[in-house]
C-alpha positions as a LaTeX table, in Angstrom:
\begin{tabular}{lrrr}
\hline
Residue & $x$ (\AA) & $y$ (\AA) & $z$ (\AA) \\
\hline
Met1 & $-0.08$ & 0.00 & 0.14 \\
Ser2 & 1.54 & 3.50 & $-1.07$ \\
Val3 & $-0.92$ & 5.22 & 1.49 \\
Thr4 & 1.02 & 7.85 & 4.06 \\
Val5 & $-0.64$ & 9.70 & 6.79 \\
Lys6 & 0.54 & 13.06 & 7.72 \\
Pro7 & $-1.33$ & 16.25 & 8.97 \\
Tyr8 & $-3.61$ & 18.43 & 7.34 \\
Cys9 & $-2.53$ & 21.03 & 4.64 \\
Asp10 & $-4.51$ & 23.74 & 2.46 \\
Gln11 & $-4.29$ & 21.37 & $-0.48$ \\
Asp12 & $-5.99$ & 18.64 & 1.09 \\
Phe13 & $-9.05$ & 20.51 & 1.59 \\
Glu14 & $-11.23$ & 19.82 & $-1.72$ \\
Gly15 & $-10.63$ & 16.16 & $-1.17$ \\
Ile16 & $-11.60$ & 16.21 & 2.06 \\
Asp17 & $-14.96$ & 17.99 & 1.15 \\
Ala18 & $-15.22$ & 14.84 & $-1.27$ \\
Leu19 & $-14.48$ & 12.27 & 0.77 \\
Trp20 & $-16.89$ & 13.46 & 3.81 \\
Arg21 & $-19.40$ & 14.36 & 1.33 \\
Glu22 & $-19.36$ & 10.52 & 0.17 \\
Ala23 & $-18.68$ & 9.54 & 3.69 \\
Phe24 & $-21.34$ & 11.17 & 5.42 \\
Pro25 & $-23.83$ & 11.91 & 2.85 \\
Glu26 & $-26.52$ & 12.76 & 5.73 \\
Asp27 & $-24.51$ & 15.27 & 7.21 \\
Gln28 & $-25.84$ & 18.76 & 8.65 \\
Pro29 & $-24.56$ & 21.60 & 6.93 \\
Arg30 & $-22.52$ & 22.39 & 10.83 \\
His31 & $-20.69$ & 19.05 & 9.74 \\
Arg32 & $-19.33$ & 20.33 & 6.46 \\
Ala33 & $-15.51$ & 20.66 & 5.59 \\
Asp34 & $-15.90$ & 24.23 & 5.48 \\
Val35 & $-17.38$ & 24.67 & 8.80 \\
Val36 & $-15.19$ & 22.10 & 10.51 \\
Ile37 & $-11.93$ & 21.97 & 9.07 \\
Pro38 & $-11.05$ & 25.93 & 9.80 \\
Ala39 & $-12.60$ & 25.14 & 13.67 \\
Lys40 & $-10.52$ & 22.12 & 13.81 \\
Leu41 & $-7.32$ & 24.17 & 12.42 \\
Ala42 & $-7.61$ & 26.57 & 15.09 \\
Phe43 & $-7.12$ & 23.71 & 17.71 \\
Gln44 & $-4.78$ & 21.37 & 17.68 \\
Pro45 & $-4.17$ & 21.36 & 13.90 \\
Asp46 & $-1.56$ & 18.57 & 13.79 \\
Leu47 & $-4.44$ & 16.10 & 14.94 \\
Leu48 & $-6.51$ & 16.35 & 11.81 \\
Leu49 & $-4.85$ & 13.54 & 9.80 \\
Val50 & $-5.24$ & 12.95 & 5.99 \\
Ala51 & $-4.34$ & 9.60 & 4.49 \\
Arg52 & $-3.05$ & 10.01 & 1.04 \\
Asp53 & $-2.03$ & 7.61 & $-2.08$ \\
Gln54 & 0.23 & 9.71 & $-3.46$ \\
Glu55 & $-1.61$ & 13.52 & $-4.04$ \\
Arg56 & $-5.39$ & 12.04 & $-3.90$ \\
Val57 & $-7.12$ & 12.23 & $-0.68$ \\
Val58 & $-8.19$ & 8.55 & 0.23 \\
Gly59 & $-9.06$ & 9.17 & 4.06 \\
Ser60 & $-9.32$ & 11.37 & 7.02 \\
Val61 & $-9.58$ & 11.04 & 10.79 \\
Met62 & $-10.16$ & 13.94 & 13.27 \\
Val63 & $-8.28$ & 13.43 & 16.93 \\
Gly64 & $-8.38$ & 15.36 & 20.01 \\
Tyr65 & $-7.02$ & 15.35 & 23.34 \\
Asp66 & $-8.46$ & 17.12 & 26.10 \\
Gly67 & $-5.59$ & 16.19 & 28.70 \\
His68 & $-7.68$ & 13.56 & 30.04 \\
Arg69 & $-9.55$ & 11.76 & 27.24 \\
Gly70 & $-8.77$ & 11.35 & 23.93 \\
Trp71 & $-11.60$ & 11.37 & 20.70 \\
Ile72 & $-11.37$ & 9.89 & 17.55 \\
Asn73 & $-14.21$ & 12.29 & 15.37 \\
Arg74 & $-14.84$ & 11.47 & 11.66 \\
Leu75 & $-12.84$ & 8.63 & 10.37 \\
Ala76 & $-13.54$ & 8.28 & 6.61 \\
Val77 & $-12.40$ & 6.26 & 3.66 \\
Leu78 & $-13.24$ & 6.20 & 0.26 \\
Lys79 & $-15.80$ & 3.57 & $-0.18$ \\
Ser80 & $-13.43$ & 2.64 & $-3.38$ \\
Arg81 & $-10.12$ & 2.27 & $-0.42$ \\
Arg82 & $-12.27$ & 0.46 & 2.20 \\
Ala83 & $-10.77$ & $-3.29$ & 3.27 \\
Gln84 & $-7.86$ & $-2.25$ & 2.09 \\
Gly85 & $-6.14$ & $-1.05$ & 5.66 \\
Val86 & $-6.41$ & 2.49 & 5.11 \\
Gly87 & $-8.87$ & 2.90 & 8.34 \\
Ala88 & $-6.60$ & 0.96 & 10.55 \\
Leu89 & $-3.46$ & 3.06 & 9.18 \\
Leu90 & $-5.14$ & 6.11 & 10.12 \\
Met91 & $-6.41$ & 5.10 & 13.55 \\
Arg92 & $-2.59$ & 3.61 & 14.50 \\
Glu93 & $-1.30$ & 6.89 & 13.47 \\
Ala94 & $-4.44$ & 8.83 & 15.60 \\
Glu95 & $-3.47$ & 6.10 & 18.76 \\
Asp96 & 0.22 & 6.74 & 18.27 \\
Arg97 & $-0.22$ & 10.41 & 18.44 \\
Leu98 & $-2.53$ & 10.55 & 21.32 \\
Arg99 & 0.13 & 8.17 & 23.28 \\
Ala100 & 2.65 & 10.65 & 22.86 \\
Leu101 & 0.30 & 13.36 & 23.94 \\
Gly102 & 0.16 & 11.14 & 27.70 \\
Cys103 & $-3.30$ & 9.60 & 26.54 \\
His104 & $-4.45$ & 6.33 & 28.37 \\
Lys105 & $-7.64$ & 6.24 & 26.87 \\
Ile106 & $-9.49$ & 6.64 & 23.72 \\
Asn107 & $-13.28$ & 7.73 & 22.97 \\
Leu108 & $-15.01$ & 7.53 & 20.20 \\
Gln109 & $-19.05$ & 7.88 & 18.91 \\
Val110 & $-20.51$ & 5.16 & 16.73 \\
Arg111 & $-24.20$ & 5.19 & 15.59 \\
Gly112 & $-25.01$ & 1.74 & 17.36 \\
Ser113 & $-27.01$ & 0.72 & 13.93 \\
Asn114 & $-23.97$ & 1.21 & 11.84 \\
Arg115 & $-22.84$ & $-2.60$ & 12.43 \\
Thr116 & $-19.84$ & $-2.47$ & 9.66 \\
Val117 & $-18.26$ & 0.23 & 12.09 \\
Val118 & $-18.90$ & $-1.00$ & 15.05 \\
Asp119 & $-16.98$ & $-3.97$ & 13.98 \\
Phe120 & $-14.11$ & $-2.30$ & 12.32 \\
Tyr121 & $-13.76$ & $-0.53$ & 15.71 \\
Arg122 & $-13.61$ & $-3.81$ & 17.47 \\
Ser123 & $-11.36$ & $-5.45$ & 15.46 \\
Leu124 & $-8.81$ & $-2.56$ & 16.32 \\
Gly125 & $-9.32$ & $-3.60$ & 20.13 \\
Tyr126 & $-12.13$ & $-0.98$ & 21.04 \\
Asp127 & $-14.72$ & $-2.12$ & 22.97 \\
Val128 & $-18.55$ & $-0.99$ & 23.65 \\
Glu129 & $-19.14$ & 0.80 & 26.88 \\
Glu130 & $-22.71$ & 1.25 & 28.39 \\
Arg131 & $-22.93$ & 4.94 & 28.21 \\
Ile132 & $-25.59$ & 7.80 & 27.30 \\
Ser133 & $-24.42$ & 9.99 & 24.54 \\
Met134 & $-26.05$ & 13.70 & 25.29 \\
Ser135 & $-25.16$ & 16.57 & 23.32 \\
Lys136 & $-26.80$ & 20.60 & 23.30 \\
Leu137 & $-26.12$ & 22.92 & 20.53 \\
Ile138 & $-24.86$ & 26.32 & 21.27 \\
Pro139 & $-25.90$ & 28.45 & 18.47 \\
Pro140 & $-23.51$ & 31.18 & 17.26 \\
Gly141 & $-23.29$ & 34.32 & 18.99 \\
Ser142 & $-25.86$ & 33.03 & 21.53 \\
Asp143 & $-25.01$ & 34.09 & 25.47 \\
Gln144 & $-26.60$ & 31.78 & 27.96 \\
Ser145 & $-25.96$ & 33.94 & 30.98 \\
Ser146 & $-28.14$ & 36.56 & 30.33 \\
\hline
\end{tabular}
């Protein structure tokens, strides 16, 4: 496999945008590359990882570390490159970078109905934990203190 994994650079944008549109077709506008990538580049930009086969973007993953836990988000691989080790390669690099930061536990979220993805992460040693995932959208510019 001639795939390499490196941190994001500006020439990766179009490839990641196309990749995410293919991998996450039901995404809300707030998850589009033009929204997410600038926000990620403002915080831990070296943890937005891109898998390239020569110059072509074939996969990506967003990684984060808050000093307590690591997080894996938006792992995506082109449909034409799935089951070829690209996802596992991205995960190894993500784990290595988190380990270097002192991370001892990595969390990720998967839709329970997505058995293929659950099985992929299980094959990499991840376990399902009984948790309730909660979220709250905070609209831009909202001030909840008033």
